[in-house]
VEXDRENPA-691532 format. One line per 4 residues: number of its first residue (from 1); their letters; for each residue x, y, z of N, C-alpha, C. Coordinates in steps of 0.2 Angstrom, whole numbers, always signed. Example, Ala and Ser with C-alpha at 12.3 -4.5 7.8 and 13.67 -1.06 7.14 Angstrom:
1 = AS = +66/-28/+39/+62/-22/+39/+66/-16/+39  +64/-11/+35/+68/-5/+36/+64/+0/+39
This chain:
1 = MTRA = +440/+760/+632/+435/+760/+626/+429/+756/+628  +423/+758/+628/+417/+754/+629/+415/+750/+624  +414/+743/+626/+413/+738/+621/+405/+738/+620  +403/+737/+614/+396/+736/+613/+394/+729/+615
5 = PLVF = +388/+728/+618/+386/+722/+620/+386/+717/+615  +388/+711/+616/+387/+705/+611/+380/+704/+609  +379/+703/+603/+372/+701/+601/+371/+694/+602  +365/+692/+605/+364/+685/+606/+362/+681/+600
9 = SLEN = +365/+676/+598/+363/+672/+592/+360/+666/+594  +353/+665/+592/+350/+659/+594/+352/+653/+591  +354/+654/+584/+357/+648/+581/+363/+646/+584  +368/+650/+585/+374/+648/+588/+373/+645/+595
13 = WATP = +368/+647/+599/+367/+644/+605/+363/+637/+604  +359/+637/+599/+355/+631/+599/+358/+625/+595  +362/+627/+591/+366/+621/+587/+369/+616/+591  +374/+618/+595/+378/+613/+599/+373/+609/+604
17 = RREQ = +368/+613/+606/+363/+609/+611/+359/+604/+607  +357/+606/+601/+353/+601/+597/+358/+595/+596  +364/+596/+594/+369/+591/+593/+370/+586/+599  +370/+589/+605/+371/+585/+611/+365/+582/+613
21 = LLPR = +359/+584/+611/+353/+581/+612/+352/+574/+608  +354/+575/+602/+352/+569/+597/+355/+562/+600  +361/+561/+602/+363/+555/+604/+359/+553/+611  +357/+558/+615/+353/+556/+621/+346/+554/+619
25 = LRAP = +343/+556/+613/+337/+554/+611/+337/+547/+608  +342/+545/+605/+343/+539/+602/+344/+533/+607  +349/+535/+612/+351/+529/+616/+346/+525/+620  +341/+528/+623/+336/+524/+627/+332/+519/+623
29 = VLDA = +331/+520/+616/+327/+516/+612/+331/+511/+607  +338/+512/+608/+342/+507/+604/+342/+500/+605  +340/+498/+612/+339/+491/+614/+332/+489/+613  +328/+492/+609/+321/+490/+608/+322/+483/+604
33 = VPEA = +317/+479/+605/+317/+472/+602/+311/+471/+598  +311/+469/+592/+317/+467/+588/+321/+473/+586  +327/+471/+582/+331/+477/+580/+327/+481/+575  +323/+478/+571/+319/+482/+566/+314/+487/+570
37 = FSEA = +312/+485/+575/+308/+490/+579/+312/+496/+582  +318/+494/+584/+322/+499/+587/+323/+505/+581  +325/+502/+575/+325/+507/+569/+319/+511/+568  +313/+508/+569/+307/+512/+568/+306/+517/+574
41 = CVYP = +309/+515/+580/+308/+520/+585/+313/+526/+584  +319/+525/+582/+323/+530/+581/+321/+535/+575  +318/+532/+570/+316/+535/+564/+313/+542/+565  +308/+543/+569/+305/+550/+569/+309/+554/+574
45 = LVSG = +314/+552/+578/+318/+556/+582/+324/+559/+578  +325/+557/+573/+331/+559/+569/+329/+563/+562  +322/+564/+562/+320/+567/+556/+320/+575/+556  +324/+578/+560/+325/+585/+560/+320/+588/+565
49 = GKRV = +318/+594/+563/+313/+598/+568/+317/+603/+572  +314/+608/+574/+317/+613/+577/+319/+612/+585  +316/+607/+588/+317/+605/+595/+316/+610/+599  +310/+614/+598/+308/+620/+602/+307/+618/+609
53 = RPLL = +304/+612/+611/+302/+611/+618/+308/+609/+622  +313/+604/+619/+319/+603/+623/+323/+609/+624  +324/+613/+619/+328/+619/+619/+325/+624/+625  +318/+624/+625/+315/+628/+631/+317/+625/+638
57 = TIAA = +317/+619/+638/+319/+615/+644/+327/+617/+646  +331/+617/+641/+338/+619/+643/+339/+626/+644  +335/+630/+640/+336/+637/+641/+333/+640/+648  +328/+636/+651/+325/+638/+657/+330/+636/+663
61 = AEAV = +334/+630/+662/+339/+628/+667/+344/+633/+667  +347/+635/+661/+352/+640/+661/+350/+647/+663  +344/+649/+662/+342/+655/+665/+342/+655/+673  +340/+650/+676/+340/+649/+683/+347/+648/+686
65 = AGSV = +351/+643/+683/+357/+641/+686/+364/+643/+682  +363/+645/+676/+368/+646/+671/+371/+640/+668  +369/+634/+669/+371/+628/+667/+366/+623/+667  +367/+617/+664/+362/+612/+665/+365/+606/+668
69 = NEAT = +361/+601/+670/+364/+595/+673/+361/+589/+669  +362/+583/+672/+359/+577/+669/+352/+576/+670  +349/+579/+675/+342/+579/+676/+339/+584/+670  +342/+589/+669/+340/+594/+663/+339/+590/+657
73 = WAAA = +345/+586/+655/+345/+582/+649/+339/+577/+649  +338/+574/+655/+333/+569/+655/+326/+572/+654  +325/+578/+656/+319/+582/+655/+318/+584/+648  +323/+586/+645/+323/+588/+638/+322/+582/+633
77 = VAVE = +325/+576/+635/+323/+570/+631/+316/+568/+632  +314/+568/+638/+307/+566/+640/+302/+570/+636  +303/+576/+636/+298/+581/+633/+298/+580/+625  +304/+579/+622/+304/+578/+615/+301/+571/+613
81 = YIHT = +302/+566/+618/+298/+559/+616/+291/+560/+616  +288/+564/+621/+281/+565/+621/+279/+569/+615  +282/+574/+613/+280/+578/+607/+281/+573/+601  +286/+569/+600/+287/+565/+594/+282/+560/+594
85 = YSLV = +280/+557/+600/+275/+551/+600/+268/+554/+598  +267/+560/+600/+260/+563/+598/+260/+565/+591  +266/+567/+588/+266/+568/+580/+265/+561/+576  +268/+556/+579/+267/+549/+576/+260/+547/+575
89 = HDDL = +257/+548/+581/+250/+546/+582/+245/+551/+578  +247/+557/+578/+243/+562/+574/+243/+561/+567  +248/+558/+564/+249/+557/+557/+245/+551/+555  +243/+547/+559/+240/+541/+557/+233/+542/+553
93 = PAMD = +231/+537/+549/+225/+538/+545/+219/+540/+549  +219/+537/+555/+213/+538/+560/+213/+545/+563  +218/+549/+562/+219/+555/+565/+219/+560/+559  +225/+563/+558/+226/+568/+552/+227/+565/+545
97 = DDDL = +230/+559/+545/+231/+555/+539/+236/+559/+535  +242/+560/+537/+247/+563/+534/+252/+559/+531  +255/+560/+525/+260/+556/+522/+267/+558/+523  +268/+564/+524/+274/+567/+525/+275/+571/+532
101 = RRGR = +281/+570/+535/+282/+574/+541/+289/+577/+540  +290/+583/+540/+297/+586/+539/+300/+584/+533  +296/+583/+528/+299/+581/+521/+301/+574/+520  +299/+570/+525/+300/+562/+525/+294/+559/+526
105 = PTVH = +293/+553/+523/+287/+549/+524/+286/+548/+532  +279/+549/+534/+278/+548/+541/+279/+541/+543  +279/+539/+549/+281/+533/+552/+276/+527/+549  +270/+528/+548/+266/+523/+546/+266/+522/+538
109 = RAFT = +269/+527/+535/+271/+526/+528/+278/+523/+527  +282/+525/+531/+289/+522/+530/+289/+515/+533  +285/+513/+537/+284/+506/+540/+277/+504/+539  +273/+503/+544/+266/+501/+544/+262/+505/+549
113 = EGTA = +256/+505/+548/+251/+508/+553/+252/+505/+560  +252/+498/+560/+253/+495/+567/+260/+497/+570  +265/+497/+566/+272/+499/+569/+272/+506/+571  +268/+511/+568/+268/+518/+570/+264/+518/+577
117 = ILVG = +259/+514/+578/+256/+514/+584/+260/+512/+590  +264/+507/+588/+269/+504/+593/+275/+509/+595  +277/+512/+589/+282/+517/+590/+280/+523/+595  +274/+525/+594/+271/+530/+598/+271/+528/+605
121 = DALL = +268/+522/+606/+268/+519/+613/+275/+518/+616  +279/+516/+612/+286/+515/+615/+289/+522/+617  +288/+527/+613/+291/+533/+615/+288/+536/+621  +281/+535/+622/+277/+538/+627/+280/+534/+634
125 = TAAF = +281/+528/+633/+283/+524/+639/+291/+526/+641  +295/+527/+636/+302/+528/+637/+303/+535/+640  +298/+540/+639/+299/+546/+642/+299/+546/+649  +294/+542/+652/+294/+541/+659/+300/+537/+662
129 = EVLA = +302/+532/+658/+308/+528/+660/+314/+533/+661  +315/+537/+656/+321/+542/+657/+320/+546/+663  +315/+548/+665/+314/+552/+671/+315/+548/+677  +312/+542/+677/+313/+538/+683/+320/+536/+684
133 = RIAN = +325/+537/+679/+332/+535/+680/+336/+541/+683  +333/+547/+684/+336/+553/+687/+338/+550/+694  +345/+552/+696/+348/+549/+702/+344/+551/+708  +342/+557/+708/+338/+560/+715/+331/+557/+714
137 = PALA = +329/+553/+719/+322/+550/+718/+317/+555/+719  +318/+560/+724/+312/+565/+725/+312/+569/+718  +317/+571/+715/+317/+575/+709/+314/+571/+704  +316/+564/+703/+313/+560/+698/+305/+560/+699
141 = IQMV = +303/+559/+705/+295/+559/+706/+292/+566/+704  +295/+571/+706/+293/+578/+704/+292/+579/+697  +297/+576/+693/+297/+577/+686/+292/+573/+683  +291/+567/+685/+286/+562/+682/+279/+566/+683
145 = RELT = +278/+568/+689/+272/+572/+690/+270/+577/+686  +275/+581/+684/+275/+587/+680/+273/+585/+673  +276/+580/+670/+275/+577/+664/+268/+574/+663  +267/+570/+668/+260/+567/+668/+254/+572/+668
149 = DAAG = +255/+577/+672/+250/+582/+671/+249/+585/+665  +255/+587/+661/+255/+590/+655/+253/+586/+649  +255/+579/+649/+254/+575/+644/+248/+571/+644  +245/+570/+650/+240/+565/+651/+233/+567/+649
153 = HRGM = +228/+564/+652/+221/+565/+651/+218/+572/+653  +222/+576/+657/+220/+582/+658/+223/+588/+654  +229/+586/+651/+233/+590/+647/+233/+589/+640  +238/+587/+637/+239/+586/+629/+234/+581/+627
157 = IAGQ = +233/+575/+630/+228/+571/+627/+221/+573/+628  +219/+577/+633/+213/+580/+634/+212/+585/+628  +217/+589/+626/+216/+594/+621/+215/+590/+614  +218/+584/+613/+217/+581/+607/+210/+578/+607
161 = ALDI = +208/+575/+612/+201/+573/+613/+196/+578/+611  +197/+584/+613/+193/+590/+612/+193/+591/+604  +199/+591/+602/+201/+593/+595/+197/+588/+590  +196/+582/+592/+193/+577/+587/+186/+577/+588
165 = GMGS = +183/+582/+592/+176/+582/+593/+172/+578/+598  +176/+576/+603/+173/+573/+609/+170/+577/+614  +171/+583/+614/+167/+588/+618/+162/+592/+614  +161/+598/+617/+156/+602/+614/+159/+605/+608
169 = PISD = +155/+608/+603/+158/+611/+597/+163/+617/+599  +169/+617/+595/+173/+623/+596/+171/+629/+592  +166/+632/+595/+163/+637/+592/+164/+645/+594  +168/+645/+599/+170/+652/+602/+177/+652/+604
173 = LSSL = +179/+658/+606/+186/+659/+607/+188/+655/+614  +184/+655/+619/+185/+652/+625/+186/+644/+624  +182/+641/+620/+183/+634/+619/+189/+632/+615  +191/+637/+610/+197/+636/+606/+203/+637/+610
177 = QDVH = +203/+642/+615/+209/+643/+619/+209/+637/+624  +204/+634/+626/+204/+628/+630/+208/+622/+627  +206/+621/+621/+209/+615/+617/+216/+616/+616  +219/+622/+614/+226/+624/+613/+230/+624/+620
181 = RRKT = +226/+627/+625/+230/+627/+632/+232/+620/+634  +228/+615/+632/+229/+608/+634/+233/+605/+629  +231/+605/+622/+235/+601/+617/+242/+604/+616  +243/+610/+616/+249/+613/+614/+253/+616/+620
185 = GALI = +249/+621/+623/+252/+625/+629/+254/+621/+635  +251/+615/+636/+253/+612/+643/+260/+609/+642  +262/+606/+636/+268/+603/+636/+274/+608/+635  +272/+614/+632/+277/+619/+632/+278/+622/+639
189 = RCAI = +273/+623/+643/+274/+626/+650/+278/+621/+654  +276/+614/+653/+279/+609/+657/+287/+608/+655  +289/+609/+648/+296/+609/+646/+300/+614/+650  +297/+620/+651/+300/+626/+654/+301/+624/+662
193 = RMGA = +295/+622/+665/+295/+621/+672/+300/+615/+674  +300/+610/+670/+305/+605/+671/+312/+607/+671  +314/+611/+666/+320/+614/+665/+322/+617/+672  +318/+622/+674/+319/+626/+680/+320/+621/+686
197 = ISVG = +315/+616/+687/+315/+612/+693/+321/+608/+693  +324/+606/+687/+330/+601/+687/+336/+605/+690  +336/+611/+690/+342/+615/+693/+340/+618/+700  +335/+617/+703/+333/+619/+709/+330/+626/+709
201 = ASES = +326/+628/+705/+323/+635/+704/+320/+637/+711  +320/+643/+713/+316/+645/+718/+309/+646/+717  +304/+647/+721/+297/+647/+720/+296/+653/+716  +299/+659/+717/+298/+665/+713/+300/+664/+706
205 = QLVS = +306/+661/+705/+308/+659/+698/+303/+655/+695  +301/+650/+698/+296/+645/+695/+290/+648/+693  +287/+653/+697/+281/+657/+696/+282/+661/+689  +288/+664/+689/+290/+668/+683/+290/+664/+677
209 = LTTF = +293/+658/+677/+294/+654/+671/+288/+651/+669  +283/+649/+674/+277/+647/+673/+273/+652/+669  +273/+658/+671/+269/+663/+667/+272/+664/+660  +279/+664/+660/+282/+664/+653/+280/+658/+649
213 = GEAV = +279/+652/+652/+277/+646/+648/+270/+647/+645  +266/+649/+650/+259/+650/+648/+258/+655/+642  +262/+660/+642/+261/+665/+637/+264/+663/+630  +270/+659/+631/+273/+657/+625/+269/+651/+622
217 = GLAF = +266/+647/+626/+261/+642/+623/+256/+645/+619  +253/+650/+622/+247/+653/+618/+250/+656/+611  +256/+660/+612/+259/+663/+606/+261/+658/+601  +263/+652/+603/+265/+647/+598/+259/+645/+594
221 = QLAD = +253/+644/+597/+247/+642/+593/+245/+648/+589  +245/+654/+591/+243/+660/+587/+247/+661/+581  +254/+660/+582/+258/+660/+577/+257/+654/+572  +256/+648/+574/+254/+643/+570/+248/+644/+565
225 = DILD = +243/+647/+568/+237/+648/+565/+238/+654/+559  +242/+658/+560/+244/+663/+555/+248/+660/+550  +252/+655/+551/+256/+652/+546/+252/+647/+542  +246/+644/+545/+242/+639/+542/+236/+643/+539
229 = ADED = +235/+649/+539/+229/+653/+537/+227/+651/+530  +231/+651/+526/+229/+649/+519/+226/+642/+518  +230/+637/+521/+228/+630/+521/+222/+629/+524  +220/+633/+530/+214/+631/+534/+208/+636/+532
233 = AGEE = +209/+639/+526/+204/+645/+525/+197/+642/+522  +197/+636/+520/+191/+633/+517/+185/+632/+522  +179/+631/+519/+174/+630/+524/+175/+624/+528  +179/+619/+526/+180/+613/+530/+186/+614/+535
237 = GPPS = +189/+619/+534/+195/+620/+538/+194/+620/+546  +199/+618/+550/+198/+618/+557/+197/+624/+560  +194/+624/+566/+193/+631/+570/+200/+634/+571  +201/+640/+571/+207/+643/+572/+206/+650/+574
241 = YVRM = +211/+653/+577/+211/+660/+579/+210/+665/+573  +213/+663/+567/+212/+667/+561/+205/+667/+559  +202/+662/+559/+195/+661/+557/+191/+665/+562  +192/+665/+568/+188/+669/+573/+189/+676/+574
245 = LGID = +196/+678/+573/+198/+685/+575/+200/+688/+569  +202/+685/+563/+205/+688/+558/+213/+688/+559  +217/+689/+553/+224/+688/+554/+227/+694/+557  +225/+700/+557/+228/+706/+560/+227/+705/+568
249 = ETRR = +221/+704/+570/+220/+703/+577/+224/+697/+580  +224/+692/+576/+228/+686/+578/+235/+688/+579  +238/+691/+574/+245/+694/+575/+246/+698/+581  +241/+703/+582/+242/+707/+588/+242/+704/+594
253 = RAEQ = +238/+699/+595/+238/+695/+601/+244/+691/+602  +247/+688/+596/+253/+684/+597/+258/+689/+600  +259/+695/+597/+264/+700/+599/+263/+702/+606  +256/+702/+608/+255/+704/+615/+257/+699/+620
257 = ELDW = +256/+692/+618/+258/+687/+622/+266/+687/+623  +269/+688/+617/+276/+689/+617/+279/+694/+622  +275/+700/+622/+277/+705/+627/+276/+703/+634  +271/+699/+635/+270/+697/+642/+275/+692/+644
261 = ALAS = +277/+687/+639/+282/+682/+641/+288/+685/+643  +290/+690/+639/+297/+693/+640/+297/+697/+646  +291/+700/+648/+291/+704/+654/+292/+700/+660  +289/+694/+660/+289/+689/+665/+296/+687/+667
265 = LANL = +301/+688/+663/+308/+686/+664/+313/+691/+668  +310/+696/+670/+313/+702/+673/+318/+700/+679  +316/+695/+683/+319/+693/+689/+324/+687/+688  +326/+686/+682/+331/+681/+680/+337/+684/+677
269 = DDAS = +343/+682/+680/+349/+685/+678/+351/+685/+671  +350/+679/+667/+352/+679/+660/+347/+674/+657  +342/+677/+654/+337/+673/+650/+337/+675/+643  +343/+676/+640/+344/+678/+633/+341/+672/+629
273 = ALRS = +343/+666/+630/+340/+661/+626/+333/+660/+626  +330/+661/+632/+322/+660/+633/+319/+666/+629  +322/+672/+629/+319/+678/+626/+320/+677/+618  +325/+674/+616/+326/+673/+609/+322/+667/+606
277 = LAQF = +321/+662/+610/+316/+657/+608/+309/+659/+608  +307/+664/+613/+300/+666/+612/+299/+671/+606  +304/+675/+604/+304/+679/+599/+303/+674/+592  +307/+669/+592/+307/+665/+586/+300/+662/+586
281 = IVLR = +297/+659/+591/+291/+656/+591/+286/+661/+588  +286/+667/+589/+281/+672/+587/+282/+674/+580  +288/+675/+579/+290/+679/+572/+293/+674/+567  +292/+667/+568/+295/+662/+563/+290/+663/+557
285 = DH = +293/+661/+551/+289/+661/+545/+288/+654/+542  +290/+648/+546/+288/+642/+544/+288/+637/+550
C-alpha cells in the first residue's frame, strides 16, 4: 500500500526549537551586574514573539546538513539578540515611543529609559560575545563578519538612519526598498546565511540560501505593510509599499517574492521548514 506523504507542520517543528532556544537566550546575560540589570536584560527576551529569525537560522542548517550544532545555536541566539535590542531601542520615546510590545510594557516602561538604552547595549554586545565563543576560531570570525555587515552601519542601523530621515526623502519605490533591504532584509538574510555556514554549506548552497534570504526579507516587509495598512493610512503615516503601490499590488509582489524564494531551494534535499517559514511570513495575519 502506498502511503501518502506526511504533511509538514510548522508549529510541530517550531515549538520544540523555540523551547530549546529560550534557555540559551537567557544564559549569557544571567550574570549581568547588578542582579536587577540582569532581570532587565532577560525581560525582552522572554516576552514571547514568533522567533522568526532564529528559526530561519536553524531551518537553514537543517536544510544543508539535516541537523544543527552548537555553532548553529550560537548564531540563532546572536541573531535574536540583535533583533531584540533593535526593538528595545525602537520603542524608546526618541524613536517610535511605544508603551507596549507583545502585550507587555516596553522595557523603558517596565524599568526606565536609561535602563532600556543599557539593555539594548548589553544585548548588542552579547551577540558578538556568543559568536566569539564558537569553538572553531575561523568559523567564529566568519560569523562575526556576517553579523557585523548585517547589523551595523551598512545594514540594519543604516536602514534605521534612513528611516528616521537622515538621508534623502523616501519618496519612491527605490528609496523605500533601500530602507527595508537594510533595516529588515539584511538581518533576515544574515540569519539564513549564518545557519548554513554553521554546518559547512557549499558555495552553491550558500548562493541558493542567500537568494532565498533576500526574497524572504522583501516579502516580510511587503506582508508587514499589508498588515499595517489601516494603521498607516493617514496623511502622517510612514512611507510604505501599500501607500505607493496599493494593497493589491503589494500582495501580488509579496506572493511573487515567495515564489522566487521557494524556487531557490530546489537544490536542497529537505527544506520543508524553510518553505513553511517563508509561507508563514507572507501569509500571516498578525
